[in-house]
N, C-alpha and C positions, 0 to 999 in steps of 0.2 A: 536739082531734086531727083536726079536719076537713081542715085544710090540711097539706100535707107540709112538714115543717121541712127547710130546706136546710142542708147542712153548712157550718161556718164554718172557714176556713183563714187562716193568716197567711202572707204572702209578702213577699219583699224587693223594694223598688223600686230599680231601677237604670236608668240612662239609656243605652239603646242596646246594652248588652252584658251577658252573664252575669257575676255577681260572682265571678270567678275571679282568683286572684292573677296579676299580670303575668308573673312568672317561668314559671308553668305554661303560660300561653298562648303565650309565646315558645318554650318547648320543644315544645309540641304542634304549632306551626306550622313550626318549623325542621326537625324530624326526622320524616320519613314512613317508616314501617316497610314493608319488603318482605315479603310473605307467601308461604309455600310450603305450600299446602294449608291445614290448619286452624290453623297457627301462624306466627309471624314467622320469617324466615330465621335470625336470630341464635339464637332459641330452639330451632329444629329442629336447627341445627348443634351447639349445646351438647349436646342430648340424644343425638344420634348419636355425638358424640365420647366419651361415657361409656358407650356400648353399649346405649342404650335404643331400643326399637322404636317408630318414629314413624309407621309406616304407618297406625295407628289413633290417634285423638285421645286424648291423656292429659289427664285433668281438671286444672283449675287447682290444686285442693287436692293432688293427687298430685304435680304438678310442684313445689309448695312443699315437700313432704316429700323429694323427690329432691334439691332444692337444699340442704335442711337436712342431709341425710346427706353430701352432697358437701362442705359447709363443715366438718363435723366430721372427715371423713376426711382432709382436706387442711389442717387446723389454720388455718382462715381467720378464726377469731374474734379480735377485737381484744384484745390482751393486757391492757389496762386496763379497757376497756368491753366486757363480755361480751355485751351486747345489740347490738353493732355487728359487722358482717361486713366484712372486708378483701377487696375484690373482686380476684381474679386476672384474667388476661387473658380467660378464658372468661366469667366473670361480668360483667366490664366490657363485653364485647360485647353483653350482654343489657340491663344496667341503665344503662350509660353513666356510672357513678359510681365513685369510688375506694372509698367505703364506703357501706353501706346498713344500715338497721335490720332486725333479724331479724323483728320483728313486722309489717313492711311488705312483706315479700317477696310474700305472696299478692296484695296490692293492686297492687303494681308489675307483676305478671304479667298483669294484666287487659288491658292494651293489646296484648299479644302474641298474643291470640286473635282470629282473623278474625271470629268470631261477635259480638264486642263492639265492632266498629268503628263500627257505626251509632250506638250509644248514646254512644260516646266522642266522635264527631264532633258530635253534638247538644249535648254538654255543654261542649266546649272549642274548637270552631272557630267563626269569625265567619261571618256571612252576607256577601254581596258589599257590601251597604250598610254594614255595620259595618267592612269592610275599608277602604272609602273614608273613613269617619270616622276610622279609625285613621291613615290616611296624612296626613290634614289635621292631626292632632295630633302627628305624628311629631316628635321632638326636644324636646317639652315634658316637663318632669318630671312623673312620675305618682306620686300619693300613694295609700297604702292608705286606703280609706274604709269606714266602717261604714254600709251603706245603711239608710235608714229603712224601717220595716215598716208595712204596712197590712192591715186586715182585709178579706177579700173574701167575697162570698156566691155569686158565680158562679165557674165553674171555668175559669181561663185555660189554654188547651191547651199553651202553650209556656213557662210560667213555672216557676221553681224555688220550692219551698216553703221558707219560713224555718225555720231550726233553732231553734225556741223551744218551751218546755214545752207551750203550748197545742196545738201540732201533734204533738209526739212522744207525748204521753199518749194520743192517739187510736189509736196502733198499738203501745203499750207493753204487754208481757205480764209479769205477775208469775209466780213459780214455781207458786203454787197454781192459777192460771188455765191454765198450760201443762199441768199434770197433769190438769185437767178436760178440756182439749182432746184429750189423749192417749187418752181413753176412746173417742173416735171416730177410730180410726187412719186410716181412709180419707181423711178431710178434714184430718188433722193437718198434713201437709206444706204444703198450700195456705194454711192459716191462719198457720202459724208462720214459714215462710220469707218474708222481707221485713219482718218486725216487729222491734221493738227489745226487748232484754232487758238486765238489769243483773247484772253479775258483779263479783267482787272483783278489784282491780287486781293485777298481777304485783308482788310485793314486791321483786323484784330490779331492777325498772325504776325507777331513782331519779328520773327526770324526771316521773313521774306524781304529781300533787299530791293527787288524791282517793283515798279508800279503795276506791271502786267505779267501774266503768266502764260506760257505755252502749255496747252493741255491736249491730250489725245481724246478724240471722240470715241466712246466705247459703245454707245447705244442711243436709241431715241425713245422718247416717251410722249404720248399724246396728252396734252393738257385738257382741262375741261372745255367743252364746246365741240361743235362739229366742224369748225373751220380748220382746214389743213395747215393754216399758218400758226395754229396753237401747238407748236412742237417744242419740246424741251430736249436739250442735249444732255446725255449722261457722260460726264468727262472724268478723266483721271485726276487724282490729287485735289479734288474739290468736293466738299460735303454736299452741296446743294446742286440740283439740276439747273442747267443754264438755258435761258431763253435766247433766241437768235438776236434779240435787241441788245443783249449784253456783250455780244462779240465785238471785237475791234475791227476797224476797216483800214488799219495802218499796217505797215511792215513790222515784223518783229526785230528786235535788236540782237546784237552779238551777245550781250549779257544775258538776255532771256534764253538764248540757245544754250549758253553755258550752264544756266540754272537747270534746264531740261536735262542736260548731260549729267549733272550731279545727281538728279533724281533717278536716272537710269542706273548710275553706278551704285547707288545705295539700295537698289532693288525696289524702289517705290513704283517703278514703271518698267514693264518688260522691254528688253532691248529688241528693236526691230531687225529683222534679217534683210539682206540685200534682195532676196526673192520677194519678200512681203512688200518692200518699198517699191520694187520695180512693178509689181502687179498693181499696186494702188496708183502709181504714176501713169501707167498705161490707161487706167480708167479716167483719170482727171486731166490728162495733158491737153486735150482739145478745149475743155471748158476754161482751164487756167489761161491758155494762150489767147483765146477769144476775149476773155475778161481783161487781160493785160493790154491787148491791142486796142480795145475800146477805150481804156483809160488813157493810153498814149495818144490816140487820135483826138480825144477830147482836149488833151493838154496842148496839142500841137498848135492850134490857132492862137492860144495865149502866148506861147513861146515866140511865135512869129511876130505878134503885135509888140511883144517886149523887145525883140531884136530890132524891129523897125524903129521903135521909139529911141533906142540908144544907139542904133547904127552899128551894132556889133553882130555881124552875121555869124561869127564863131560861136555865138550862144546857142545855135541850133544843136539839139542833142545828137550826137554822132549816130546812135543806133537808129534814130528815126529815118535817116537817109536811106537805110537798107529796106524799108518797107515799100514794096511795090504792089501794083494791082495783082500781079501774079501770085504774090505771097498771100494776099488777103483771100483771093479766090481759092487757093489751095487749102485754106483752113477747113473747108467743108468736108474734105476727105482725108486722105493719107498725109497730105502736106502739113497738117497741124502738128502731128507728132514730130515730123522732121524739123519744122520751123521752131517749135518750142525749145528743143535742145540746141539748135543752131544759134538762136538768139541768146539763150542762157550762156552758151559758151562765148559768144561775141561780147556780151556784157562783162563777163569775167576778164576777158582780155583787155577791154577798155579800162577796167578799174585796177588792173594790176600794174 
């Protein structure tokens, strides 16, 4: 533990431009929104037309609720597909589509907030050099490509992180860990917002293939009551707020991570950068490591009993043998950061 272990991230290699679908880039370049104060002109006009006060900023989550009530009051749900919304003239002026998915309303509103424009430009607009490259290739057929991924040890300041299990597990929180973090309410929001959690999929959404869904925590909301435990999570790609009791305490699957990747590719979720991922990892590494060690040490006596019963000493998990008193003591300070990445790397080697 003399030398500081550097975090390991996976990023996608791409030649000269962010790996965003061509259709999204075309839309982002062709339509520039006009803003009136805190929101786009079309959004402000819509809110004014239904009698909402727009002198003060209305949060993205509250606007999503307003649009949901507007849809119900005006019977704009698709008669056959209840998860689709038929856009009338007012909604079409905001979204520019004939129909939209109800669960994507929150994400579609992101570009209509002036405060989000810098982040949106970074993710979807070309640099001048890339524009020249695009002009040279104009008229050529463009194919969807899966970019190769490489492991990096230094932090590229302008690269997007690959949506792969090795990256997501660094900022993934199980229900039991969220409950542990809730004990320190002052730091709870800083640690949970921006992390990923796992919830059950909406059974009415027939296009969802997996039983569970990986979602990004975008904010917190206090439920009725004065108890700090009455916390609701505002998450991506899900209409309702999520209580902590609804979170999963299991690991996510490869298929669920691939589903998350698809939502990022289609623009339903903003692609995280390596810088953002590293910052969140540094905040969570000690808590995730302590939680993992506690679970492993709880499991260890059961594994020993099982091995004793069968007489198979080889059933001891290989990674447990590396846990020493020095390692556990080091968790209280700098060593937790180093240990987290060392064990993650060790587990990857054992599974390869």
